[in-house]
C-alpha positions as CSV (number, residue, x, y, z in Angstrom):
1,M,39.8,117.6,84.8
2,T,37.6,116.6,87.8
3,K,35.1,118.0,89.5
4,S,35.3,119.9,93.0
5,K,33.4,118.8,95.5
6,K,30.5,121.4,96.3
7,D,31.8,123.3,100.4
8,T,28.9,122.5,102.4
9,T,31.1,124.3,105.5
10,T,28.1,126.5,107.9
11,I,29.9,129.1,109.5
12,K,27.9,130.2,111.9
13,P,28.2,134.1,113.6
14,P,29.4,135.2,115.8
15,S,25.9,134.7,117.9
16,A,26.7,131.2,118.1
17,L,29.9,131.8,120.7
18,I,28.9,130.7,123.9
19,R,30.7,131.8,127.1
20,M,32.3,129.4,129.4
21,V,33.9,129.2,132.0
22,R,37.0,127.9,135.2
23,Y,36.8,127.8,138.3
24,N,40.2,125.9,139.3
25,P,42.1,126.9,136.6
26,L,45.4,124.7,136.2
27,H,48.3,127.0,136.4
28,P,48.4,130.7,138.1
29,D,47.1,133.8,136.0
30,E,45.2,131.4,133.5
31,P,42.5,132.5,131.8
32,I,38.7,132.0,134.0
33,T,36.5,133.1,131.0
34,A,35.8,131.8,127.9
35,N,34.1,132.8,124.3
36,V,33.5,129.4,122.5
37,H,32.4,127.7,119.7
38,A,28.8,126.6,119.6
39,N,30.4,123.3,118.3
40,E,33.4,123.1,120.8
41,V,31.7,123.6,124.4
42,T,31.9,119.7,124.5
43,R,35.5,119.7,124.3
44,W,36.0,122.2,126.5
45,Q,33.3,120.6,128.8
46,E,35.9,117.9,128.6
47,E,38.4,119.7,130.2
48,G,37.1,121.5,133.3
49,W,35.0,124.5,132.1
50,Q,30.9,125.3,132.6
51,H,28.5,127.8,130.9
52,S,29.1,130.5,132.2
53,E,25.0,132.2,134.4
54,Q,25.8,135.1,133.5
55,G,26.1,134.0,129.6
56,K,22.7,132.2,129.7
């Protein structure tokens, strides 16, 4: 029998969500606000999203 590795995944609470905005959506009716997990902020910024001033 093999031993399973201990799961070291850290789950952050909802307070770890960052408010992001996009002022110029790529398509009409696309969302312009999003609550993004802190681990995903860099990827969203690469897609043109910015930190919301209201969410700070």
